[in-house]
C-alpha positions in Angstrom: 0.0 0.0 0.0 1.5 3.3 -1.1 2.2 5.8 1.7 0.8 3.5 4.4 3.7 3.0 6.8 1.3 3.7 9.6 -0.3 0.3 8.9 2.8 -1.5 10.2 3.9 0.9 13.0 0.5 1.4 14.5 0.8 5.2 14.4 -2.2 7.4 13.7 -2.8 7.9 10.0 -3.5 11.3 8.5 -7.2 12.4 8.7 -7.7 11.8 5.0 -6.8 8.1 5.5 -9.7 7.4 7.9 -12.0 4.9 6.3 -15.5 3.5 6.8 -16.6 -0.1 6.6 -17.4 -0.1 2.9 -13.9 1.3 2.1 -12.3 -1.3 4.4 -14.3 -4.0 2.6 -13.1 -2.7 -0.8 -9.4 -2.9 0.4 -9.9 -6.4 1.8 -11.6 -7.6 -1.3 -8.7 -6.3 -3.4 -6.2 -8.2 -1.2 -8.4 -11.3 -1.4 -8.7 -11.1 -5.2 -4.9 -11.0 -5.6 -4.8 -14.2 -3.4 -7.6 -16.0 -5.2 -10.2 -15.6 -2.5 -13.6 -14.6 -3.7 -16.2 -13.2 -1.4 -19.6 -11.6 -1.1 -20.5 -8.7 1.2 -23.3 -8.8 3.9 -23.7 -12.6 3.7 -26.7 -13.8 5.7 -25.9 -16.7 8.0 -28.3 -19.1 9.7 -29.3 -17.7 13.1 -29.9 -14.2 11.8 -26.4 -12.9 11.7 -24.7 -11.3 8.7 -21.0 -11.7 7.9 -19.5 -8.5 6.5 -17.4 -10.5 4.0 -17.7 -14.3 3.4 -15.8 -16.2 0.7 -14.0 -19.2 -0.4 -10.3 -19.6 -1.1 -8.7 -21.7 -3.8 -8.5 -24.7 -1.5 -12.2 -24.5 -0.7 -11.8 -23.1 2.8 -14.6 -20.8 3.9 -13.4 -17.4 5.1 -15.3 -14.8 7.1 -14.1 -11.2 7.8 -15.8 -9.1 10.5 -15.0 -5.4 9.7 -14.7 -2.8 12.4 -13.8 0.8 11.9 -14.6 2.2 15.4 -13.4 1.1 18.9 -17.0 1.2 20.2 -18.2 -1.2 17.5 -15.3 -3.5 18.2 -15.8 -3.6 21.9 -19.6 -3.6 21.7 -20.0 -6.7 19.6 -20.4 -9.6 22.0 -21.9 -12.1 19.4 -19.0 -12.2 17.0 -18.0 -15.7 18.1 -21.2 -16.9 16.3 -19.3 -16.5 13.0 -16.7 -19.1 14.0 -19.3 -21.9 13.4 -19.6 -20.9 9.7 -16.0 -20.7 8.6 -12.6 -22.4 8.5 -10.8 -19.1 8.9 -11.9 -15.9 10.6 -10.4 -12.5 10.3 -10.9 -9.2 12.0 -10.8 -6.5 9.3 -10.1 -3.1 10.7 -9.7 0.4 9.4 -6.1 1.5 9.3 -6.9 4.3 11.7 -8.1 2.0 14.4 -5.8 1.0 17.3 -5.4 -2.7 16.9 -3.7 -3.6 20.1 -7.0 -4.6 21.7 -7.2 -7.5 19.2 -4.2 -9.1 20.9 -6.3 -9.6 24.1 -7.5 -13.0 25.1 -11.2 -12.2 24.5 -10.5 -11.7 20.8 -9.0 -15.2 20.4 -5.7 -14.1 18.7 -4.6 -17.7 18.4 -7.6 -18.4 16.2 -8.5 -15.1 14.5 -6.5 -13.4 11.9 -6.0 -9.6 11.5 -6.3 -7.5 8.4 -5.7 -3.8 8.3 -7.4 -2.0 5.4 -8.1 1.3 3.8 -10.2 2.1 0.7 -7.4 1.0 -1.6 -5.8 -2.1 -0.2 -5.2 -4.2 2.8 -2.6 -6.2 4.5 -2.7 -9.4 6.6 -0.9 -8.6 9.8 -1.8 -11.9 11.5 -2.8 -15.0 9.5 -6.0 -16.8 10.7 -5.6 -20.3 12.1 -7.5 -22.9 10.1 -10.2 -24.7 12.2 -11.7 -27.1 9.7 -15.5 -27.1 9.3 -17.1 -30.5 9.1 -17.4 -31.6 5.5 -21.2 -31.5 5.5 -21.2 -28.0 7.1 -18.6 -26.7 4.5 -20.8 -28.0 1.7 -23.8 -26.2 3.1 -21.9 -22.9 3.5 -20.3 -23.0 0.1 -23.7 -23.8 -1.6 -25.3 -20.9 0.3 -22.5 -18.6 -0.8 -22.8 -19.7 -4.4 -26.6 -19.3 -4.5 -26.3 -15.9 -2.9 -23.7 -14.7 -5.3 -25.7 -16.1 -8.3 -28.9 -14.5 -7.1 -27.1 -11.1 -6.7 -25.6 -11.4 -10.1 -29.0 -12.2 -11.7 -30.7 -9.3 -9.9 -27.9 -7.0 -11.0 -28.6 -8.0 -14.6 -32.4 -8.0 -14.2 -33.8 -6.1 -11.2 -37.3 -7.6 -12.0 -36.0 -10.9 -10.6 -35.5 -9.4 -7.1 -38.8 -10.6 -5.7 -38.0 -14.2 -6.4 -36.1 -16.5 -4.2 -34.5 -14.3 -1.6 -31.4 -14.6 0.6 -31.8 -17.0 3.4 
């Protein structure tokens, strides 16, 4: 990332480098695309939760990224562990401006959860996510749900009149 030394040294970025969740998602999706990980945004999960980003890597591993761009959002989310049942790899995706030292705390499971720092242009994995394998039947269900959601969204993008049919579940 050009001119982004603050990503590695944890210093405060210039004000013009603050990013919102959609910009962080864009940076992470660019990183993932370069690494052959394809994802969808706002993926509905069983149980009523929504993953900010959910995708599949080239080896068929399901990846979820929970994006946080404010400390209050990060510390106020007590149900994030629900995502762990839906993926092989889980990452925190945070805006480059956010102090990430809190994510080293035991309550954020640093031994399991990876860390990605992003802005609107790119992202960098600072801590790889540990792989905790989903059961094969569960992986199949999650990948099929991802595929159907992506295909439905592509269809509706081509023909908005199809939006009332099916629905994301």
